[in-house]
C-alpha positions, 0 to 999 in steps of 0.5 A, a space after each residue: 865438183 860435180 854430181 857425176 863425179 860423185 856418182 862415179 866414186 860410188 860406182 868404184 866404191 861398190 865394185 872395187 874396180 874401175 873397169 866394172 864401175 865404168 861398165 855400170 855407168 855406161 862410160 869408158 874406163 879412161 873417162 871415169 878414171 879422169 873424172 875421179 882424178 879431177 875430184 881427188 886433185 880438187 880436194 887434194 886427197 886420195 879417195 881410193 888406194 889403188 895399190 890394193 887389189 881389189 881397190 880400197 877406200 882410204 880413210 877419208 874416202 870412206 867419209 866422202 862416199 858416205 856423204 856422196 850417197 846423201 848428195 846423189 840421193 838428194 839430186 834424184 829428188 829434184 827429178 822426183 819433185 818435178 815428176 810428182 808436180 806433173 802427176 807423172 807415174 812412170 819410169 823404172 822402179 826396182 822392187 824387191 819381194 821376199 820369197 814367201 810373199 812373191 809366189 802368192 802376192 805377185 800374181 794377184 796384183 801385177 797384171 792390174 798394176 801394169 794395166 793401170 800404170 803402163 808407163 812404169 817399168 817394174 824390175 822385180 827381184 826375189 830377195 831375202 829380207 837381209 838382201 833387201 835392207 842392204 840394197 835399199 840402203 845402197 840405193 839399188 832398190 826403190 822399195 820392197 815388200 817384206 815382213 815387218 816390223 824391221 826396226 831399221 832407222 833408215 827404212 820406212 814401212 807402210 803396212 799392206 796386210 796382215 797374213 795369218 799363220 795356218 798349220 799344215 798337219 798330215 793325218 799321221 800327226 798327233 794334232 790332225 784330229 784337232 779342229 783348231 790349234 793353239 800356239 801351246 800345241 806347237 813343238 819345234 821338234 816335229 816342225 818342218 822349217 824353211 832354211 835359215 835366212 827366211 824371215 818366215 822361219 824366224 817368225 815360226 821359231 818366235 811363235 813356238 813357245 818351246 823354242 828355248 828348251 831345244 837346240 837347233 840341231 834337233 830340227 828335223 828338216 829344213 827346206 828352201 821352199 814352202 812347196 817342199 815343206 808341204 810334200 815332206 809333211 805329206 810323207 809323214 815327216 812332221 807338220 809345218 806352218 804356212 802363210 795363209 795365202 799359200 793355202 788358197 790354190 791348194 787342191 781339196 785333198 791338201 786343204 783337208 790338212 789345213 788347221 787354223 789357230 784359235 783367236 787371236 790367230 798368229 799372223 805376220 805383218 806384210 809391208 811396203 818398205 822404202 828408204 827414208 829419203 822417200 824417192 818415187 813416192 808416187 809409184 810407192 803409193 800407186 803400188 800400195 793402193 793397187 795391192 790394198 784393193 786386191 788383198 782386202 777381198 782375200 784375207 778376211 781375218 780380223 782378230 790377229 796377233 802379229 809375230 815378229 820376223 826378227 830373229 830372237 837373240 
């Protein structure tokens, strides 16, 4: 039994196809098939039911795949230990970022990080929290930046910053004349929301105390982007809540519609998250240090109340 064979098994289990798995592993399909057959012969079992289309794992195959994930991950730790011992910060690093953080945070730290750590090849994807958790657990992401806490036993969290919610309230809205707003002012009926799947949406819903009194079909409008929410609000279709960093680059006219909350200001916790196996920690710590150094000057709020990103059941 070899780690390479286990790696091939994981590739077939993920792709449910030998040809696709071989392409992902950069080997020929006969080579990959032969190695898996050798493993099955050694163990005297079948890992895959090849009669099914797409290919499925057998009952014992599912157990083998679960164990193979642990073994392959642990094998990666050997190189990781060597890199850390040498103080090497480099190589490929796959980072996921949620959509409501990506456009504001990424431009703030990316150039600085690349300049400071030129040997790191960052591969960055914009993903929902659900997709991020799945990919971290499957080993397809090294880390991610997301709203927390997530309460996932396989994922560790390192808080980067607390980002307050702010109200974007057009002149036609009933709350526009208030200097500061409170959570008790909010009504979900006239709130513009992000589409389902965005953790910021869940945070807004959790914040609105009147949520239990309303059904989802009473929501006026939903959108896939914060920029669209602002435009719809400007058209008089309701107010919306924004993460604070989204307000920094707004035009002066738009900033007139920004309303802050009374203390303690509701806020989201944004963290670096990664698998509990703690691979590539030297890069994770380097990212954390760079981001923390930059964000410290951008967010000066002290008295905040963290709103959970987990949807209420």
